[in-house]
C-alpha distance (Angstrom), angle and dihedral (degrees) to the residues before:
residue distance angle dihedral
X1 . . .
X2 3.79 . .
X3 3.78 120.2 .
X4 3.77 123.4 -129.0
X5 3.80 112.5 -114.8
X6 3.78 113.0 -158.0
X7 3.76 120.1 -147.4
X8 3.81 114.7 -126.1
X9 3.81 86.2 -123.5
X10 3.82 90.8 74.1
X11 3.82 104.8 69.6
X12 3.80 94.7 154.0
X13 3.83 91.8 72.1
X14 3.79 111.4 84.9
X15 3.78 140.0 136.5
X16 3.79 92.8 -155.1
X17 3.83 118.4 111.9
X18 3.81 116.7 -107.6
X19 3.82 114.0 -94.6
X20 3.81 95.4 -130.8
X21 3.79 126.6 51.8
X22 3.79 112.2 -96.9
X23 3.80 90.2 -115.4
X24 3.81 93.8 52.8
X25 3.78 93.4 44.8
X26 3.81 92.3 48.3
X27 3.81 92.3 50.2
X28 3.81 92.6 48.3
X29 3.81 91.5 47.9
X30 3.80 90.5 49.6
X31 3.80 91.1 51.7
X32 3.81 92.7 46.1
X33 3.80 91.4 49.7
X34 3.79 91.4 59.1
X35 3.80 88.5 62.5
X36 3.81 99.2 36.8
X37 3.81 107.2 40.0
X38 3.80 94.9 90.2
X39 3.81 91.5 62.0
X40 3.80 96.1 67.0
X41 3.78 122.5 -157.5
X42 3.80 97.6 -20.0
X43 3.81 98.8 61.3
X44 3.77 104.3 0.2
X45 3.82 130.1 119.7
X46 3.81 90.5 -76.5
X47 3.81 89.1 61.2
X48 3.81 91.1 52.0
X49 3.80 90.4 49.4
X50 3.80 92.6 51.7
X51 3.79 91.4 47.6
X52 3.80 90.1 50.5
X53 3.82 92.4 50.6
X54 3.80 92.4 48.6
X55 3.79 92.7 45.1
X56 3.80 91.2 51.9
X57 3.80 91.2 47.6
X58 3.80 90.7 54.8
X59 3.80 93.0 37.1
X60 3.80 94.8 54.8
X61 3.79 91.2 53.1
X62 3.81 92.4 49.1
X63 3.80 100.5 41.4
X64 3.81 95.7 -113.0
X65 3.80 126.1 163.4
X66 3.79 99.9 -92.1
X67 3.81 95.7 -166.1
X68 3.80 89.5 58.4
X69 3.80 92.5 44.6
X70 3.79 97.2 46.7
X71 3.80 94.6 47.9
X72 3.80 94.2 45.0
X73 3.81 91.5 48.7
X74 3.80 93.4 50.7
X75 3.82 92.2 50.2
X76 3.81 101.0 32.3
X77 3.82 97.1 106.6
X78 3.80 101.8 37.2
X79 3.81 90.9 110.8
X80 3.80 95.5 54.5
X81 3.81 94.7 97.6
X82 3.81 89.3 60.3
X83 3.81 91.6 51.3
X84 3.81 91.0 49.8
X85 3.78 92.1 47.5
X86 3.81 91.2 50.4
X87 3.84 91.0 47.7
X88 3.78 91.1 -119.4
X89 3.80 97.4 -47.9
X90 3.81 90.5 113.9
X91 3.84 121.1 55.2
X92 3.80 110.7 -126.2
X93 3.82 91.5 -152.1
X94 3.80 94.1 57.3
X95 3.79 92.6 41.7
X96 3.80 91.1 47.4
X97 3.81 91.6 52.1
X98 3.80 90.7 53.3
X99 3.80 91.2 48.1
X100 3.80 92.5 47.5
X101 3.80 91.4 54.2
X102 3.79 89.4 61.2
X103 3.80 94.7 42.9
X104 3.80 95.5 50.2
X105 3.80 95.0 55.0
X106 3.82 86.5 77.6
X107 3.81 91.7 58.3
X108 3.79 133.0 69.6
X109 3.81 96.2 -96.3
X110 3.77 123.6 129.9
X111 3.79 120.2 -121.8
X112 3.81 89.4 -108.0
X113 3.83 91.9 51.0
X114 3.80 90.9 51.1
X115 3.80 90.0 49.1
X116 3.82 91.5 52.7
X117 3.81 94.1 44.5
X118 3.78 92.2 50.8
X119 3.80 91.4 46.4
X120 3.80 90.5 54.6
X121 3.81 91.3 49.5
X122 3.80 92.2 46.6
X123 3.80 94.6 56.0
X124 3.82 101.4 34.0
X125 3.80 87.7 100.6
X126 3.84 92.1 49.9
X127 3.79 99.6 -149.8
X128 3.79 127.0 147.4
X129 3.78 114.0 -21.7
X130 3.81 96.1 -15.8
X131 3.80 94.9 103.0
X132 3.84 116.6 166.6
X133 3.80 109.1 -113.3
X134 3.80 110.7 164.1
X135 3.80 123.8 65.0
X136 3.81 91.4 -109.9
X137 3.82 91.8 50.6
X138 3.80 91.7 51.4
X139 3.79 93.1 47.0
X140 3.81 93.8 50.2
X141 3.80 89.8 49.4
X142 3.80 91.3 51.5
X143 3.81 93.8 45.2
X144 3.80 92.2 51.0
X145 3.80 92.7 48.9
X146 3.81 92.4 45.8
X147 3.80 89.0 60.3
X148 3.82 88.9 61.4
X149 3.82 94.8 59.9
X150 3.79 139.7 47.9
X151 3.80 121.3 37.8
X152 3.80 91.6 -32.6
X153 3.79 91.6 49.1
X154 3.80 91.0 51.5
X155 3.78 90.7 49.7
X156 3.80 92.0 48.8
X157 3.82 91.1 48.1
X158 3.80 92.7 54.2
X159 3.80 91.1 43.2
X160 3.79 91.0 53.8
X161 3.81 91.9 45.8
X162 3.79 88.8 54.7
X163 3.79 92.1 49.1
X164 3.82 91.2 57.1
X165 3.84 95.1 40.6
X166 3.80 94.9 -111.0
X167 3.80 123.9 156.1
X168 3.79 125.9 -99.4
X169 3.81 87.9 -113.4
X170 3.80 125.3 -11.6
X171 3.80 95.9 -146.7
X172 3.80 95.5 173.4
X173 3.81 95.1 52.8
X174 3.81 124.1 94.7
X175 3.80 102.8 -128.5
X176 3.81 93.0 -147.4
X177 3.79 89.7 66.1
X178 3.80 98.6 46.4
X179 3.79 129.1 102.1
X180 3.79 133.9 -132.3
X181 3.81 119.4 -116.7
X182 3.80 91.8 24.7
X183 3.80 136.9 102.0
X184 3.82 85.8 -91.5
X185 3.82 92.1 63.0
X186 3.82 99.9 99.1
X187 3.79 124.3 169.1
X188 3.80 88.5 -107.9
X189 3.81 90.3 55.1
X190 3.81 89.7 48.3
X191 3.80 89.7 54.9
X192 3.80 95.1 47.7
X193 3.81 95.9 43.6
X194 3.82 103.3 35.1
X195 3.79 119.8 -3.4
X196 3.80 96.4 58.0
X197 3.82 90.3 59.2
X198 3.80 98.5 51.0
X199 3.81 97.8 87.2
X200 3.79 91.5 62.6
X201 3.81 92.0 57.1
X202 3.81 97.5 60.2
X203 3.80 116.0 125.9
X204 3.82 102.1 -163.4
X205 3.81 130.0 56.5
X206 3.80 94.2 -122.8
X207 3.78 90.7 44.7
X208 3.79 89.4 55.8
X209 3.82 91.5 48.0
X210 3.79 91.7 52.2
X211 3.80 91.8 44.5
X212 3.81 93.0 51.5
X213 3.78 91.3 52.5
X214 3.80 92.4 48.7
X215 3.80 91.3 44.9
X216 3.81 91.4 54.2
X217 3.80 89.8 53.0
X218 3.81 91.4 51.5
X219 3.80 91.1 51.1
X220 3.81 90.3 54.9
X221 3.81 93.0 45.6
X222 3.79 97.4 49.6
X223 3.79 92.7 42.7
X224 3.80 87.6 55.2
X225 3.80 91.0 46.2
X226 3.80 90.6 54.6
X227 3.81 92.2 48.5
X228 3.80 91.5 52.2
X229 3.79 93.7 46.0
X230 3.81 97.8 45.6
X231 3.80 96.7 33.3
């Protein structure tokens, strides 16, 4: 009888029990959805779910605190609406951490757990001085970045391009002179400017392994896209 070997690119498949009770997880997901729904497929509840699954996959292999990881992943983007509304002046990670602190007081988390959850949310964006330090913080950072590359990352890039009325591929445009969040921001531009650099930012060994695999897939996809466009 042959055994089934799972690729590390399939973190959603697991026989392990969930770290949180189903009731707690459902309530947290419901709360998170009220803040994330307006962001559609790029940063909606489905994104948070994928990040949670990936974080738990990495966390189980590294002996992380899964309660901390699962909760932080579910809530990690709840501050994004405030960042969008402020046109980037307010960091959604910092705002989300502050919001999570208030939300979690209604659940059966210790003060130390809440502190660790909020710390992971605060530095999942890794900007400025908010550098991930603990294992859980590093794993959440990696899981969030992994969702921006590979097949999912490509899908999200095209979805976002469609939302801002960008082209499939602006072949005549010099990428170095284009702008983010504009009709020039094609999925191809996103790959060349941002997505291709993600693998080198991973903070855990397994995160890097997963990122390398997803990066290789993107290289193949966008090379094929160029061949089809230019003939």
